[in-house]
DOLO-156537 format. One record per residue: x, y, z of N, C-alpha, C in turn; residue number from 1. Coordinates in steps of 0.2 Angstrom, whole numbers, plus 5000, padded with zeros to 4 digits. Each point is the difference from the previous one (the first is absolute). Example, Ala and Ser with C-alpha at 12.3 -4.5 7.8 and 13.67 -1.06 7.14 Angstrom:
BEGIN
+------+------+------+------+------+------+------+------+------+-----+
|   nx |   ny |   nz |  cax |  cay |  caz |   cx |   cy |   cz | num |
+------+------+------+------+------+------+------+------+------+-----+
| 5066 | 4972 | 5039 | 4996 | 5006 | 5000 | 5004 | 5006 | 5000 |   1 |
| 4998 | 5005 | 4996 | 5004 | 5006 | 5001 | 4996 | 5005 | 5003 |   2 |
+------+------+------+------+------+------+------+------+------+-----+
end
This chain:
BEGIN
+------+------+------+------+------+------+------+------+------+-----+
|   nx |   ny |   nz |  cax |  cay |  caz |   cx |   cy |   cz | num |
+------+------+------+------+------+------+------+------+------+-----+
| 5654 | 5410 | 5185 | 4995 | 5005 | 5005 | 5001 | 5001 | 5008 |   1 |
| 5000 | 5007 | 5002 | 5000 | 5000 | 5007 | 4995 | 5002 | 5003 |   2 |
| 4997 | 4998 | 5007 | 4993 | 5000 | 5001 | 5001 | 5008 | 5001 |   3 |
| 4995 | 5001 | 5005 | 4998 | 5008 | 5002 | 5003 | 5001 | 5007 |   4 |
| 5003 | 5007 | 5001 | 5003 | 5003 | 5007 | 4996 | 4996 | 5005 |   5 |
| 5003 | 4996 | 5005 | 4997 | 4998 | 5007 | 4997 | 5005 | 5003 |   6 |
| 5003 | 5007 | 4999 | 4998 | 5004 | 5007 | 4994 | 5004 | 5000 |   7 |
| 4996 | 5000 | 4993 | 4995 | 5004 | 4997 | 4993 | 4996 | 4998 |   8 |
| 4995 | 5002 | 5003 | 4993 | 4993 | 5000 | 4999 | 5004 | 4992 |   9 |
| 4995 | 4995 | 4996 | 4998 | 4999 | 4996 | 4993 | 5006 | 4999 |  10 |
| 4997 | 5001 | 5005 | 4994 | 5004 | 5001 | 5000 | 5005 | 5004 |  11 |
| 5000 | 5007 | 4999 | 5000 | 5006 | 5003 | 4996 | 4999 | 5007 |  12 |
| 5005 | 5003 | 5006 | 4996 | 4998 | 5006 | 4992 | 5004 | 5003 |  13 |
| 4999 | 5004 | 4995 | 4994 | 5004 | 5000 | 4992 | 4994 | 4996 |  14 |
| 5004 | 4998 | 4997 | 4996 | 4993 | 4997 | 4999 | 4996 | 5004 |  15 |
| 5003 | 4997 | 5004 | 4998 | 4997 | 5006 | 4996 | 5000 | 5005 |  16 |
| 4999 | 5008 | 5001 | 4996 | 5002 | 5005 | 4993 | 5002 | 4998 |  17 |
| 5000 | 4998 | 4992 | 4994 | 5005 | 4996 | 5000 | 5007 | 5000 |  18 |
| 5006 | 5002 | 4999 | 4998 | 5007 | 4998 | 5000 | 5005 | 5008 |  19 |
| 4999 | 4997 | 5006 | 5000 | 5002 | 5005 | 5006 | 5003 | 5003 |  20 |
| 5002 | 5006 | 5002 | 5006 | 5002 | 5004 | 4999 | 5000 | 5006 |  21 |
| 4995 | 5001 | 5006 | 5000 | 5001 | 5006 | 4996 | 4995 | 5002 |  22 |
| 5003 | 4997 | 5006 | 4997 | 4996 | 5003 | 4993 | 5001 | 5005 |  23 |
| 4994 | 4996 | 5001 | 4993 | 5002 | 5003 | 5004 | 5000 | 5009 |  24 |
| 5005 | 4997 | 5001 | 5001 | 5001 | 5007 | 5008 | 5002 | 5002 |  25 |
| 5000 | 5007 | 4999 | 5006 | 5003 | 5002 | 5003 | 5000 | 5005 |  26 |
| 5000 | 4996 | 5005 | 5004 | 4998 | 5005 | 5003 | 4992 | 4999 |  27 |
| 4999 | 4999 | 4995 | 5004 | 4993 | 4998 | 5008 | 5004 | 4998 |  28 |
| 5005 | 4997 | 5004 | 5005 | 5002 | 5000 | 5006 | 4995 | 4996 |  29 |
| 5006 | 5002 | 5000 | 5006 | 4994 | 4999 | 5000 | 4994 | 5001 |  30 |
| 4999 | 5001 | 5008 | 5001 | 4995 | 5004 | 4994 | 4997 | 5004 |  31 |
| 4996 | 5002 | 4997 | 4992 | 4997 | 5001 | 5001 | 4992 | 5000 |  32 |
| 4997 | 4997 | 5004 | 5000 | 4992 | 5000 | 4993 | 4998 | 4997 |  33 |
| 5001 | 4996 | 4993 | 4995 | 4996 | 4995 | 5000 | 4995 | 5001 |  34 |
| 4993 | 4995 | 5000 | 4998 | 4995 | 5002 | 4994 | 4999 | 4997 |  35 |
| 4999 | 4993 | 4997 | 4993 | 4999 | 4995 | 4996 | 5000 | 5005 |  36 |
| 4995 | 5001 | 4997 | 4991 | 5001 | 5004 | 4998 | 4992 | 4998 |  37 |
| 4995 | 5001 | 5004 | 4994 | 4994 | 5000 | 4998 | 4997 | 4996 |  38 |
| 4998 | 5007 | 4998 | 4992 | 5001 | 4991 | 5004 | 4996 | 4995 |  39 |
| 4996 | 4998 | 4998 | 5002 | 4996 | 4993 | 5002 | 5004 | 4994 |  40 |
| 5005 | 4998 | 4995 | 5001 | 5004 | 4994 | 4996 | 5000 | 4996 |  41 |
| 4997 | 5007 | 4999 | 4994 | 5001 | 4994 | 5003 | 4998 | 4993 |  42 |
| 4996 | 5000 | 4996 | 5005 | 4998 | 4992 | 4998 | 5007 | 4997 |  43 |
| 5006 | 5001 | 4996 | 5000 | 5007 | 4996 | 5005 | 5003 | 5003 |  44 |
| 5004 | 4999 | 5006 | 5005 | 5004 | 5003 | 5007 | 5001 | 4994 |  45 |
| 5001 | 5005 | 5003 | 5007 | 5002 | 4994 | 5004 | 4998 | 5003 |  46 |
| 5007 | 4995 | 4992 | 5004 | 4996 | 5003 | 5005 | 5003 | 5004 |  47 |
| 5001 | 5006 | 5002 | 5003 | 5004 | 5005 | 5000 | 4997 | 5007 |  48 |
| 4993 | 5001 | 4998 | 4995 | 5000 | 5009 | 5001 | 4991 | 5002 |  49 |
| 4999 | 4997 | 4994 | 4999 | 4993 | 5003 | 5009 | 4997 | 5001 |  50 |
| 5005 | 5002 | 4998 | 5006 | 5000 | 5000 | 5001 | 5002 | 5007 |  51 |
| 4998 | 5007 | 5003 | 5003 | 5001 | 5007 | 4996 | 4996 | 5005 |  52 |
| 4992 | 4997 | 4997 | 4999 | 4993 | 5006 | 5003 | 4995 | 4999 |  53 |
| 5005 | 4998 | 4995 | 5003 | 4994 | 4999 | 5005 | 5002 | 5004 |  54 |
| 5002 | 5004 | 5001 | 5008 | 5003 | 5003 | 4999 | 4998 | 5008 |  55 |
| 4992 | 5004 | 5001 | 5000 | 4999 | 5009 | 4996 | 4992 | 5001 |  56 |
| 5001 | 4996 | 4996 | 4998 | 4994 | 5001 | 5003 | 4996 | 5005 |  57 |
| 5007 | 5003 | 4999 | 5005 | 4995 | 5005 | 5001 | 5003 | 5007 |  58 |
| 4995 | 5004 | 5001 | 5001 | 5005 | 5008 | 5000 | 5008 | 4998 |  59 |
| 5003 | 5002 | 5008 | 4999 | 5008 | 4997 | 5005 | 5003 | 4998 |  60 |
| 4999 | 5005 | 4995 | 5005 | 5006 | 4998 | 5001 | 5005 | 5001 |  61 |
| 5005 | 5005 | 5001 | 4998 | 5007 | 5000 | 5001 | 5002 | 4992 |  62 |
| 4995 | 5007 | 5001 | 4999 | 5002 | 4993 | 5005 | 4999 | 4995 |  63 |
| 5005 | 5003 | 5003 | 5006 | 5002 | 4996 | 5003 | 4994 | 4998 |  64 |
| 5000 | 4995 | 5003 | 5004 | 4992 | 4999 | 4994 | 4996 | 4995 |  65 |
| 4993 | 5001 | 5000 | 4998 | 4998 | 4994 | 5000 | 5005 | 4996 |  66 |
| 5001 | 5006 | 5000 | 5003 | 5003 | 4992 | 5006 | 4998 | 4997 |  67 |
| 5003 | 5000 | 5004 | 5008 | 4994 | 4997 | 4999 | 4994 | 4998 |  68 |
| 4995 | 4997 | 5002 | 4999 | 4992 | 4997 | 4996 | 5003 | 4995 |  69 |
| 4994 | 5003 | 4998 | 4998 | 5002 | 4995 | 5004 | 5004 | 4995 |  70 |
| 5006 | 5002 | 5001 | 5001 | 5004 | 4996 | 4999 | 5006 | 4997 |  71 |
| 4993 | 5005 | 5004 | 4998 | 5003 | 4999 | 5001 | 5005 | 5006 |  72 |
| 4998 | 5008 | 4996 | 5002 | 5007 | 5006 | 4996 | 4998 | 5007 |  73 |
| 5003 | 5001 | 5006 | 4998 | 5001 | 5004 | 4991 | 5005 | 5001 |  74 |
| 5001 | 5005 | 4996 | 4995 | 5004 | 4999 | 4995 | 4995 | 4997 |  75 |
| 5000 | 4997 | 4995 | 4995 | 4996 | 4996 | 4997 | 4994 | 5005 |  76 |
| 5003 | 4998 | 5004 | 5001 | 4992 | 5005 | 4995 | 5004 | 5004 |  77 |
| 5001 | 5006 | 5004 | 4996 | 5004 | 5002 | 4993 | 5001 | 5000 |  78 |
| 4999 | 5002 | 4993 | 4993 | 5000 | 4996 | 4996 | 4995 | 5000 |  79 |
| 5005 | 4992 | 4998 | 4995 | 4995 | 5000 | 5000 | 4997 | 5008 |  80 |
| 5004 | 4999 | 5005 | 4998 | 4998 | 5007 | 4994 | 5006 | 5001 |  81 |
| 5000 | 5006 | 4999 | 4992 | 5002 | 5001 | 4996 | 4999 | 4998 |  82 |
| 4999 | 4998 | 4995 | 4993 | 4996 | 4995 | 4999 | 4994 | 5003 |  83 |
| 5004 | 4996 | 5000 | 5001 | 4992 | 5005 | 4996 | 5003 | 5005 |  84 |
| 5003 | 5004 | 5006 | 4998 | 5000 | 5005 | 4993 | 5003 | 5001 |  85 |
| 4998 | 5005 | 4995 | 4994 | 5001 | 5001 | 4993 | 4995 | 4998 |  86 |
| 5005 | 4993 | 4996 | 4994 | 4995 | 4998 | 5000 | 4994 | 5006 |  87 |
| 5004 | 5003 | 5003 | 5001 | 4994 | 5005 | 5003 | 4995 | 5000 |  88 |
| 5005 | 5001 | 4995 | 5006 | 4995 | 4997 | 5006 | 5000 | 5003 |  89 |
| 5001 | 5004 | 5002 | 5007 | 5002 | 5004 | 4998 | 5003 | 5006 |  90 |
| 5006 | 4999 | 5004 | 4999 | 5004 | 5007 | 5007 | 5004 | 5000 |  91 |
| 5000 | 5005 | 5004 | 5004 | 5005 | 5000 | 5000 | 5003 | 5007 |  92 |
| 5007 | 4999 | 5002 | 5002 | 5001 | 5009 | 5004 | 5005 | 4998 |  93 |
| 5001 | 5005 | 5005 | 5005 | 5006 | 5001 | 5006 | 4996 | 5003 |  94 |
| 5006 | 5004 | 4996 | 5007 | 4996 | 5003 | 5000 | 5001 | 5007 |  95 |
| 5003 | 4994 | 5002 | 5003 | 4999 | 5005 | 5006 | 5006 | 5001 |  96 |
| 4997 | 5004 | 5006 | 5006 | 5007 | 5003 | 5005 | 4996 | 5005 |  97 |
| 5006 | 5006 | 4997 | 5005 | 4997 | 5002 | 5002 | 4998 | 5009 |  98 |
| 5002 | 4996 | 5003 | 5001 | 5001 | 5007 | 5002 | 5006 | 5001 |  99 |
| 5000 | 5000 | 5009 | 5002 | 5006 | 5000 | 5010 | 5000 | 5004 | 100 |
| 5003 | 5004 | 5001 | 5005 | 4999 | 5000 | 5003 | 4999 | 5007 | 101 |
| 5003 | 4995 | 5003 | 5002 | 5002 | 5008 | 5004 | 5005 | 5001 | 102 |
| 4999 | 5002 | 5005 | 5005 | 5007 | 5003 | 5007 | 4995 | 5003 | 103 |
| 5004 | 5005 | 4996 | 5005 | 4998 | 5001 | 5004 | 5000 | 5006 | 104 |
| 4997 | 5004 | 5006 | 5002 | 4999 | 5006 | 4996 | 4994 | 5003 | 105 |
| 4995 | 4996 | 4997 | 4997 | 4993 | 5003 | 5003 | 4994 | 4997 | 106 |
| 5004 | 5003 | 4994 | 5004 | 4994 | 4996 | 5009 | 5000 | 5007 | 107 |
| 5000 | 5005 | 5000 | 5006 | 5000 | 5004 | 5001 | 4997 | 5007 | 108 |
| 4995 | 5003 | 5003 | 4999 | 4996 | 5005 | 4999 | 4991 | 5002 | 109 |
| 4997 | 4999 | 4995 | 4999 | 4992 | 4998 | 5008 | 4996 | 4997 | 110 |
| 5003 | 5006 | 4998 | 5007 | 4996 | 5001 | 5004 | 5000 | 5003 | 111 |
| 4999 | 5007 | 5004 | 5003 | 4999 | 5007 | 4998 | 4996 | 5005 | 112 |
| 4994 | 4996 | 5001 | 4996 | 4996 | 5002 | 5002 | 4994 | 5000 | 113 |
| 5003 | 4997 | 4993 | 5001 | 4995 | 4999 | 5007 | 4998 | 5001 | 114 |
| 5004 | 5007 | 4997 | 5006 | 4996 | 5004 | 5003 | 5002 | 5008 | 115 |
| 4996 | 5000 | 5005 | 4999 | 5001 | 5006 | 4998 | 4992 | 5002 | 116 |
| 4997 | 4997 | 4997 | 4998 | 4993 | 4999 | 5006 | 4996 | 4999 | 117 |
| 5003 | 5002 | 4995 | 5007 | 4997 | 4997 | 5004 | 5000 | 5005 | 118 |
| 5003 | 5004 | 5002 | 5003 | 5000 | 5008 | 4997 | 4999 | 5005 | 119 |
+------+------+------+------+------+------+------+------+------+-----+
end
């Protein structure tokens, strides 16, 4: 007898959010950084919310990384994370913006200066 296919969860994603389709915090992005909050975990949290808190026990993860580890759609994890953040069980921080690129002329001047030091 063969087992169930590895790529598909047994429970539909909308059930993991309690049927909620939209997060209460629309500012949560795919690259928002999630960490555990200090509040004690109340009894009666859904299994998916507890799983998200367990995944974050080791440190910070982006929302998309947490979704991959939980094998849930990013949209479902956004709903779960927003609910946990509303309860102060999770902290969500905006993604780190990409660094500004150096101007090509600055890089050329640095390279020219290093070449001049070499000679």
